[in-house]
C-alpha positions in Angstrom: -0.1 23.9 10.6 3.0 23.6 11.9 1.3 20.3 13.7 -0.9 19.4 11.9 -1.3 15.7 10.1 -1.9 15.3 6.8 -1.5 11.7 5.8 -2.6 10.3 2.5 -2.9 6.5 1.5 -4.5 4.7 -1.9 -5.4 0.8 -1.2 -5.4 -1.3 -4.0 -7.2 -4.3 -3.8 -6.4 -6.5 -1.5 -6.0 -3.4 1.2 -2.7 -3.2 -0.5 -1.1 0.6 0.3 0.1 1.3 -3.3 1.4 5.2 -2.6 1.3 6.5 1.3 2.7 10.4 1.9 2.7 12.7 4.8 1.5 16.2 3.6 2.4 18.3 6.6 5.0 20.5 6.8 7.7 19.7 9.3 9.1 22.1 10.9 13.1 22.0 10.4 12.7 19.3 8.0 12.2 16.3 10.9 10.1 14.0 10.7 6.7 14.0 12.1 6.4 11.6 14.8 3.7 8.9 15.7 4.2 7.9 11.8 3.5 3.7 12.5 0.2 5.3 14.2 -1.1 7.8 11.5 -0.5 4.1 9.6 -2.5 1.7 12.2 -4.9 4.3 12.3 -5.7 4.1 8.5 -5.2 0.6 8.2 -7.9 0.6 10.8 -10.6 2.6 8.8 -9.9 0.1 6.0 -12.9 -2.1 7.4 -15.4 0.8 8.2 -14.5 2.1 4.4 -15.4 -0.9 2.9 -18.8 -1.4 4.6 -20.2 2.6 3.3 -19.0 1.7 0.2 -22.1 -0.1 -0.4 -24.5 1.5 1.1 -24.1 5.0 -0.8 -23.6 5.8 -4.8 -21.3 8.3 -3.9 -17.6 8.5 -5.0 -17.0 10.8 -1.4 -17.3 8.8 2.0 -16.9 12.0 4.1 -15.6 11.2 7.2 -15.6 7.4 8.3 -13.1 6.9 11.6 -12.3 9.1 14.3 -9.5 8.1 17.0 -8.9 11.2 19.2 -8.6 14.1 17.7 -7.7 12.4 14.2 -10.3 12.2 11.6 -10.4 9.9 8.4 -11.5 11.0 5.1 -12.2 8.2 2.1 -13.0 8.3 -0.7 -13.8 5.1 -3.7 -12.9 4.8 -7.2 -15.1 3.5 -9.6 -12.7 0.2 -9.2 -12.5 -0.1 -5.2 -9.8 1.4 -5.3 -9.6 3.8 -1.1 -8.4 7.3 -1.3 -7.8 7.9 2.9 -6.9 11.1 4.1 -5.8 11.5 8.2 -6.3 14.6 9.0 -7.0 16.7 12.3 -10.4 18.7 11.6 -9.9 19.9 7.9 -13.3 20.8 6.5 -15.1 18.5 4.3 -15.6 20.4 0.9 -11.9 20.8 0.8 -10.9 17.3 1.5 -13.4 16.1 -1.1 -12.2 19.0 -3.7 -8.6 17.6 -2.7 -10.3 13.7 -3.3 -11.4 15.1 -7.0 -8.2 16.5 -7.7 -6.2 14.0 -6.7 -8.2 12.2 -7.9 -7.9 13.2 -11.9 -4.1 12.7 -11.5 -4.6 9.2 -10.7 -6.5 8.4 -13.5 -3.6 9.9 -15.8 -1.4 7.3 -14.1 -3.6 4.2 -14.3 -3.9 5.2 -18.4 0.4 4.4 -18.3 -0.2 1.1 -20.1 3.2 0.3 -18.3 0.8 0.7 -15.4 0.3 -2.4 -13.1 -2.8 -2.2 -10.0 -1.1 -4.5 -8.0 2.8 -2.7 -7.4 3.2 0.9 -6.3 3.1 3.6 -7.9 6.6 5.0 -7.8 6.5 7.8 -10.1 8.3 10.8 -8.8 6.0 13.0 -10.8 3.0 11.6 -9.1 4.4 12.4 -5.2 5.3 16.0 -6.1 1.6 16.1 -7.6 -0.6 15.4 -5.2 2.5 17.2 -2.7 1.1 21.0 -5.1 -2.7 19.5 -4.6 -2.1 19.0 -0.9 -0.9 22.4 -0.5 -3.1 24.2 -2.8 -5.9 22.7 -0.6 -5.1 22.6 3.3 -3.2 25.9 3.1 -3.8 28.3 6.3 
């Protein structure tokens, strides 16, 4: 998984990102190239996500968009907060389980009386839990 792509974003209302994380391991601690390309592909997939939300009752929307060898998987909450994962060909069942586990952690954050749905999730604990879940689910 040295050159794999694994970028996770939570998008709130009005398509504002409230959490972003590059979950792929980086060799030698260096940043991977193409971060802006990943953000662009994820943002472009929001239209497909918004269309698919209204065609299914499932929260897990599966693969909603593709760009070259990159795929965007999506998960929509009941409040229409969207979880997007840009990946390069991971197993759909593993992605579904990852989204379910991240949703559980996200609900705990939302239960905080000081949390607002308009701002970004800046809790280092949340980011750490998401990275641990990614390591658990996407290890090879």
